[in-house]
C-alpha positions in Angstrom: -33.9 -23.4 3.0 -33.6 -20.6 5.2 -32.2 -17.5 3.9 -30.3 -14.6 5.7 -28.5 -11.5 4.8 -25.9 -10.1 7.1 -23.9 -7.0 6.9 -20.2 -7.1 7.4 -17.7 -4.2 8.0 -14.4 -5.6 6.0 -11.0 -4.4 7.2 -7.9 -4.4 5.3 -9.4 -3.4 1.8 -6.9 -0.7 -0.1 -8.2 -0.9 -3.7 -11.4 -2.0 -5.6 -9.5 -5.3 -6.6 -9.7 -6.4 -3.1 -13.5 -5.9 -3.0 -14.0 -8.0 -6.1 -11.6 -10.4 -4.7 -13.6 -10.8 -1.6 -16.8 -10.9 -3.5 -15.6 -13.8 -5.9 -14.5 -15.9 -2.7 -17.7 -15.6 -1.1 -19.7 -16.4 -4.3 -17.7 -19.7 -4.6 -19.1 -20.7 -1.1 -21.8 -23.5 -1.2 -24.9 -21.9 0.3 -24.2 -18.4 -0.5 -26.8 -17.0 -3.1 -25.2 -13.6 -3.7 -22.4 -11.3 -2.1 -21.9 -7.7 -3.0 -18.7 -6.0 -1.5 -18.5 -2.0 -1.5 -14.8 -0.9 -1.1 -15.8 2.8 -0.9 -17.8 2.0 2.9 -15.6 -1.0 3.6 -19.2 -3.3 3.6 -19.8 -6.4 2.2 -23.6 -7.8 2.2 -23.9 -11.5 1.9 -27.3 -13.8 1.3 -27.0 -17.0 2.2 -28.9 -20.4 3.4 -28.2 -20.6 7.1 -29.0 -24.5 6.7 -25.7 -24.8 4.4 -23.4 -22.1 5.9 -23.2 -19.9 8.9 -21.5 -16.7 9.3 -18.3 -18.1 10.7 -17.2 -20.0 7.7 -18.0 -16.7 5.6 -15.9 -15.0 8.0 -13.1 -17.5 8.1 -13.4 -17.5 4.1 -12.9 -13.7 4.2 -9.6 -14.0 6.6 -8.4 -16.5 4.4 -8.4 -13.8 1.8 -6.1 -11.6 4.1 -8.8 -9.8 5.3 -11.2 -9.5 8.5 -14.8 -9.2 8.6 -16.7 -7.8 11.9 -20.3 -7.2 12.6 -20.5 -4.5 15.0 -19.2 -0.8 14.4 -17.4 -0.7 18.0 -15.6 -3.5 17.0 -14.3 -2.0 13.8 -13.2 1.2 15.6 -11.3 -0.9 18.3 -9.5 -2.9 15.4 -8.8 0.3 13.5 -7.2 1.8 16.6 -4.8 -1.4 17.2 -4.1 -1.4 13.4 -2.9 2.2 13.2 -0.6 1.3 16.5 0.5 -1.5 14.7 1.6 0.6 11.4 3.0 3.3 13.3 5.4 0.8 14.8 6.3 -0.8 11.7 7.0 2.6 9.8 8.9 3.5 12.8 11.0 0.4 12.4 11.2 0.9 8.4 12.2 4.8 8.9 14.8 4.0 11.4 16.5 1.5 9.2 16.1 3.2 5.7 17.6 6.4 6.6 21.1 4.8 7.1 20.6 2.8 4.2 20.2 5.8 1.9 23.0 7.4 3.6 25.1 4.3 3.3 24.3 4.0 -0.1 24.5 7.6 -1.5 27.3 9.0 0.6 29.8 6.2 1.8 32.1 4.1 0.3 33.7 1.0 2.1 34.7 -3.0 1.6 31.7 -4.4 3.4 29.1 -1.7 2.2 26.6 -4.4 0.3 26.9 -6.5 3.5 25.9 -3.9 5.7 22.9 -2.9 3.5 21.9 -6.7 3.3 21.9 -6.8 6.8 19.8 -3.3 7.4 17.3 -4.0 4.6 16.3 -7.6 5.4 14.1 -6.4 8.4 12.6 -3.6 6.3 11.7 -6.5 3.5 10.4 -9.4 5.8 9.2 -7.7 8.8 8.0 -4.1 7.9 6.8 -5.6 4.5 5.5 -8.9 5.1 2.0 -7.9 5.2 2.2 -6.7 1.4 3.4 -10.6 1.0 0.7 -12.0 2.9 -1.9 -9.8 0.6 0.1 -10.6 -2.4 -0.4 -14.5 -1.8 -4.1 -14.1 -0.9 -4.7 -12.1 -4.0 -2.9 -14.6 -6.1 -4.6 -17.4 -4.3 -8.2 -15.8 -5.4 -6.7 -15.2 -8.7 -6.6 -11.6 -8.5 -3.7 -9.0 -8.9 -4.0 -6.0 -6.4 -1.6 -3.3 -5.0 0.0 -6.1 -2.4 1.1 -8.2 -5.7 2.9 -5.1 -7.3 4.8 -3.8 -4.3 5.8 -7.3 -3.5 7.2 -8.0 -6.8 8.9 -4.5 -7.6 10.5 -4.5 -4.0 11.5 -8.3 -4.3 13.0 -7.8 -7.7 15.2 -5.0 -6.2 15.9 -6.9 -3.3 16.8 -10.3 -5.0 19.1 -8.5 -7.9 20.7 -6.9 -4.7 21.0 -10.2 -2.7 23.0 -11.6 -5.7 25.0 -8.7 -6.3 26.4 -9.0 -2.7 27.3 -12.7 -2.9 28.5 -13.2 -6.3 29.2 -9.8 -8.1 30.6 -7.8 -4.9 32.2 -5.1 -7.3 28.7 -3.7 -8.6 26.3 -1.7 -6.8 23.2 -3.1 -5.4 19.6 -1.4 -5.0 19.0 -2.2 -1.4 17.9 1.6 -1.1 14.8 0.8 -3.7 13.4 -2.1 -1.9 13.6 -0.6 1.6 11.9 2.8 0.4 9.6 1.0 -0.9 8.5 -1.0 2.2 8.9 1.9 4.3 7.2 4.8 2.2 3.8 3.0 1.1 0.7 3.7 3.5 -2.6 2.8 3.1 -5.9 5.0 3.4 -9.6 4.1 3.6 -11.8 7.3 4.1 -15.3 7.7 6.2 -16.7 11.3 7.3 -18.5 11.8 10.5 -19.9 14.9 12.0 -18.5 16.2 15.1 -22.0 16.3 16.9 -22.5 12.9 15.8 -23.0 9.8 17.8 -19.7 8.8 19.5 -19.5 5.4 17.6 -19.6 7.4 14.2 -16.9 9.6 15.4 -14.8 6.7 16.6 -15.2 4.8 13.2 -15.0 7.8 11.1 -11.8 8.8 9.2 -12.1 12.0 8.7 -14.5 13.9 11.3 -15.8 17.3 10.4 -15.1 19.6 13.6 -18.2 21.9 12.6 -21.8 20.9 12.4 -22.2 22.2 8.8 -22.9 19.5 6.3 -21.6 21.9 3.4 -18.3 20.9 4.6 -19.0 17.6 3.2 -18.9 19.2 -0.2 -15.4 21.0 0.6 -14.2 17.6 1.5 -15.0 16.3 -2.1 -13.2 19.4 -3.5 -10.2 18.7 -1.7 -10.2 14.9 -2.8 -10.4 15.7 -6.3 -7.3 18.3 -6.0 -5.8 15.4 -4.2 -6.7 13.1 -7.0 -5.3 15.6 -9.3 -2.1 15.7 -7.6 -2.0 11.9 -7.7 -1.9 12.1 -11.4 0.7 14.7 -11.9 2.9 12.8 -9.8 2.4 9.8 -11.7 3.1 11.9 -14.8 6.3 12.6 -13.0 7.4 9.2 -11.7 6.8 7.9 -15.3 9.0 10.5 -17.0 11.9 9.8 -14.6 11.8 6.3 -15.3 11.1 6.6 -19.1 14.0 8.7 -19.4 16.4 7.4 -16.9 16.0 3.6 -17.4 17.0 3.6 -21.4 20.1 5.8 -20.6 21.1 3.7 -17.6 20.5 0.4 -19.8 23.1 2.3 -22.5 20.7 3.0 -25.3 23.4 5.9 -26.1 26.4 3.9 -26.1 26.2 2.6 -29.7 25.8 5.9 -31.5 27.5 8.3 -29.0 29.5 5.9 -26.7 28.1 7.4 -23.3 27.1 5.0 -20.4 25.1 6.7 -17.8 26.4 5.1 -14.4 23.9 3.4 -12.1 24.5 5.7 -9.6 22.9 8.4 -11.7 20.0 6.4 -12.3 19.7 6.0 -8.6 20.2 9.8 -8.2 17.2 10.3 -10.5 15.0 8.2 -8.5 15.9 10.2 -5.6 14.8 13.3 -7.5 11.8 11.9 -8.5 10.7 11.4 -4.9 11.8 15.2 -4.2 9.8 16.2 -7.2 6.6 14.0 -6.1 6.9 15.3 -2.2 7.4 18.9 -3.2 4.4 18.7 -5.8 1.9 17.2 -3.1 3.2 19.9 -0.8 1.8 22.4 -2.9 -1.8 21.2 -1.7 -1.2 23.0 1.7 -1.8 26.4 -0.3 -5.3 25.4 -1.7 -7.9 27.1 -0.4 -11.9 26.4 -0.6 
């Protein structure tokens, strides 16, 4: 037996469930003694028997899960730059298609409306959002459910219902805009902090670079992250508030007693109002001072 420990940088994780799934998959490899995956630093520490398994197989296992493992920090920086460029291109495509989808959905009426929305939404669903399906498949294969699964299910439900309405109930209103906005708006972020005067490789791989050399700014960054987390909780409250109120109303909960029906357009409008509330609340964070 020849024991070896490898430290790998993991690209593509966006929640703790991702780290748990990778860790579980690595531990099932014959010859791996132990594996620890740290989501906070995007790092995996793997102890294995070189006579039974090599690093290539370990990396291949991680890649089959929908992630990527690299050994050198320089590789991490370069791959992150490529990933950022790819996401910018996808976001641009998604945004360019989502804007006309929203305009057509809420402001225009014509006989072929649902067919036009179908054509515009399909690239957003399956090109811009393909990585969600890929990540969801990898998560389910590892017997875990993460954000990829949630996004894939929610966006697919809106898309498939709208597809059904388009071809089988054309007189009804679809929800292509909900599917498109879910794909185009969701982004991922992993955070690392580097000092401006540090080594070039540290600056290249850091997601946050402190311009000043004062390490006390790290504390300010932590305060800002706590404020941001508070905003996230507030936004979750408002999102649930609109859905808890409007979904039962749109489903007809008032009809038996008051003979009142809320049209689907009103429920859709409340979704837009929910988005505006969330974005406006988030923008208040710009007024914060340490």
